[in-house]
C-alpha positions, 0 to 999 in steps of 0.5 A: 836441704840435701838428702834428707831422711825425713821432712816435717810438713804442717798443712801443705794444702791449707788455703791452696787451690784444689789443682795445686792440692792435687799436686801437692798429694802426688809430690808427697806421694813421690817423696814417700816412694823415694823412702824419705819418711814424711811427718805430715800435719794435715786436715784434708783426710783424703790427702793424708790417706793417700800419703801416709802409712800410719796415722794419728788422729788428735781430738782436744789435744789427745791422740784418739786413733793410731793405726794405718789408713786401712784401719782408719777407713774401717772405723766408722765411729771414730771417723764419725765422731772425730772427722766427719762433719 
């Protein structure tokens, strides 16, 4: 992989034990701290909120939200409709 400017990761925590999920989150945070862009596709919102500067939420094949972690956390109606069970 050399010295990438960007890594793309699709659901790295799918089917992984909770302890390993935390380790993956910490590793992704460290990669981002080093200045490498991380394109992360993830269903676990808490991981995405920790790792990503910008988030996109898709619903029925359409982007229904684009913004920062803080903006997503403040958008209760969107979270209720698309992200919470």
